[in-house]
C-alpha positions as CSV (number, residue, x, y, z in Angstrom):
1,X,-9.9,-20.5,10.0
2,X,-13.3,-19.7,11.5
3,X,-15.0,-22.3,9.3
4,X,-12.7,-25.0,10.5
5,X,-13.4,-24.2,14.2
6,X,-10.1,-22.5,15.0
7,X,-10.2,-19.0,16.4
8,X,-7.6,-16.7,14.8
9,X,-5.2,-14.6,16.9
10,X,-3.9,-11.2,16.0
11,X,-0.9,-12.6,14.2
12,X,-3.2,-14.5,11.8
13,X,-5.1,-11.2,11.1
14,X,-1.8,-9.4,10.6
15,X,-0.7,-11.9,8.0
16,X,-3.9,-11.7,6.1
17,X,-4.0,-7.9,6.3
18,X,-0.4,-7.6,5.2
19,X,-1.0,-9.8,2.1
20,X,-4.1,-7.7,1.2
21,X,-2.2,-4.4,1.5
22,X,0.7,-5.7,-0.5
23,X,-1.6,-6.9,-3.3
24,X,-3.4,-3.5,-3.4
25,X,-6.7,-4.5,-1.7
26,X,-6.6,-1.8,0.9
27,X,-10.4,-1.7,1.6
28,X,-10.4,-5.5,2.4
29,X,-7.3,-5.1,4.5
30,X,-9.0,-2.4,6.6
31,X,-12.1,-4.5,6.9
32,X,-10.0,-7.4,8.2
33,X,-8.3,-5.1,10.8
34,X,-11.7,-3.7,11.9
35,X,-13.1,-7.2,12.1
36,X,-10.2,-8.2,14.4
37,X,-10.8,-5.2,16.7
38,X,-14.6,-5.9,16.7
39,X,-13.9,-9.4,17.9
40,X,-12.0,-8.0,20.9
41,X,-8.5,-9.1,19.9
42,X,-5.9,-6.7,21.1
43,X,-2.8,-6.7,18.9
44,X,0.7,-5.7,19.9
45,X,2.1,-2.3,18.9
46,X,4.3,-4.0,16.4
47,X,1.1,-5.0,14.5
48,X,0.3,-1.4,13.9
49,X,3.9,-0.3,13.3
50,X,4.4,-3.0,10.6
51,X,1.1,-2.2,8.8
52,X,1.8,1.5,8.8
53,X,5.2,0.8,7.4
54,X,3.8,-1.4,4.6
55,X,1.1,1.2,3.7
56,X,3.8,3.9,3.6
57,X,6.0,1.7,1.5
58,X,3.2,1.2,-1.1
59,X,2.5,4.9,-1.2
60,X,-0.8,4.8,0.6
61,X,-0.1,7.4,3.3
62,X,-3.8,8.2,4.0
63,X,-4.5,4.5,4.7
64,X,-1.5,4.6,7.0
65,X,-2.9,7.6,8.8
66,X,-6.1,5.6,9.3
67,X,-4.1,2.8,10.8
68,X,-2.3,5.3,13.0
69,X,-5.7,6.5,14.3
70,X,-6.6,2.9,15.2
71,X,-3.2,2.6,17.1
72,X,-4.1,5.8,19.0
73,X,-7.6,4.5,19.8
74,X,-6.2,1.3,21.1
75,X,-4.3,3.2,23.8
76,X,-1.2,1.0,23.6
77,X,1.1,4.0,23.8
78,X,4.6,4.2,22.3
79,X,3.6,6.0,19.1
80,X,7.1,7.4,18.4
81,X,8.1,4.9,15.7
82,X,4.8,5.5,13.8
83,X,5.4,9.3,13.9
84,X,9.0,8.7,12.6
85,X,7.6,6.9,9.6
86,X,4.5,9.0,8.9
87,X,6.0,12.6,9.2
88,X,8.7,12.2,6.6
89,X,6.4,10.3,4.3
90,X,3.7,13.0,4.4
91,X,6.2,15.8,3.8
92,X,7.9,14.0,0.9
93,X,4.5,13.5,-0.7
94,X,3.8,17.2,-0.4
95,X,1.4,17.2,2.6
96,X,3.5,19.5,4.8
97,X,0.5,20.7,6.8
98,X,-0.4,17.2,8.1
99,X,3.3,16.5,8.7
100,X,3.6,19.6,10.8
101,X,0.4,18.8,12.7
102,X,1.7,15.3,13.6
103,X,5.2,16.8,14.5
104,X,3.7,19.4,16.9
105,X,1.3,16.8,18.4
106,X,4.2,14.4,19.1
107,X,6.4,17.1,20.6
108,X,3.5,18.4,22.8
109,X,2.9,14.9,24.1
110,X,6.7,14.5,24.7
111,X,7.4,11.7,22.3
112,X,11.1,11.7,21.2
113,X,11.2,11.9,17.4
114,X,14.2,10.5,15.5
115,X,13.3,12.2,12.2
116,X,14.7,15.6,11.6
117,X,12.6,18.7,11.8
118,X,14.1,19.7,8.4
119,X,11.5,17.5,6.7
120,X,8.9,20.1,7.6
121,X,10.6,22.7,5.5
122,X,9.4,22.7,1.9
123,X,12.6,24.4,0.7
124,X,14.7,21.5,2.0
125,X,12.5,18.5,1.6
126,X,12.4,17.1,-1.9
127,X,8.8,16.4,-2.8
128,X,8.3,13.2,-4.9
129,X,6.4,13.8,-8.1
130,X,5.6,11.0,-10.4
131,X,7.3,11.2,-13.8
132,X,4.5,9.6,-15.7
133,X,0.8,9.8,-15.4
134,X,-1.2,6.7,-14.6
135,X,-3.1,7.0,-17.8
136,X,0.1,6.9,-19.9
137,X,1.2,3.8,-18.1
138,X,-2.1,2.0,-18.7
139,X,-2.3,2.9,-22.4
140,X,1.3,1.8,-22.9
141,X,0.6,-1.5,-21.2
142,X,-2.5,-2.0,-23.2
143,X,-0.7,-1.3,-26.4
144,X,2.0,-3.8,-25.6
145,X,-0.6,-6.4,-24.7
146,X,-2.4,-5.7,-27.9
147,X,0.8,-6.0,-29.9
148,X,1.6,-9.4,-28.4
149,X,-1.9,-10.7,-29.1
150,X,-1.7,-9.3,-32.7
151,X,1.6,-11.0,-33.2
152,X,0.3,-14.3,-31.8
153,X,-2.8,-14.0,-34.0
154,X,-0.7,-13.2,-37.0
155,X,1.4,-16.3,-36.5
156,X,-1.7,-18.4,-36.3
157,X,-3.1,-16.9,-39.5
158,X,0.1,-17.7,-41.3
159,X,0.1,-21.3,-40.0
160,X,-3.5,-21.7,-41.2
161,X,-2.7,-20.4,-44.7
162,X,0.3,-22.8,-45.0
163,X,-1.9,-25.7,-43.9
164,X,-4.5,-24.8,-46.6
165,X,-1.9,-24.5,-49.3
166,X,-0.5,-28.0,-48.4
167,X,-4.0,-29.5,-48.2
168,X,-5.2,-28.1,-51.5
169,X,-4.6,-30.4,-54.5
170,X,-2.8,-28.7,-57.4
């Protein structure tokens, strides 16, 4: 948009950052958000709420915490919905200390929280643990790809042998 002479607004930056986050390019997404802030564009609170929700949804809680810090620096206020998303997500991922820190910070500032304080208790909150390691997933995926390629190459080799037999005079 900049190259064509149009100046983007915060909604344009939101759409680009959202796509980058959803496709796993978190560094570029953060860079776009920082670029927007550096240009002096002031987004609405919904901008931050939605991106925090997306980052929590794709299991990138620490990037979501970074976005939350940007929200706090912008001094837009109304951080309650962000707390309601971040605190349970942190606790369910096993980071109870950071969850408690956010909980107590929100209650000290007087923000009404809609999430239960039971999420702060490790004996009640079920911590999500991945069932498979990333390495196993990658090796399984590679093996399947290799099998497909081998099967495709095997079929090509058979076709080539059949063509040679037909072409050879007997």
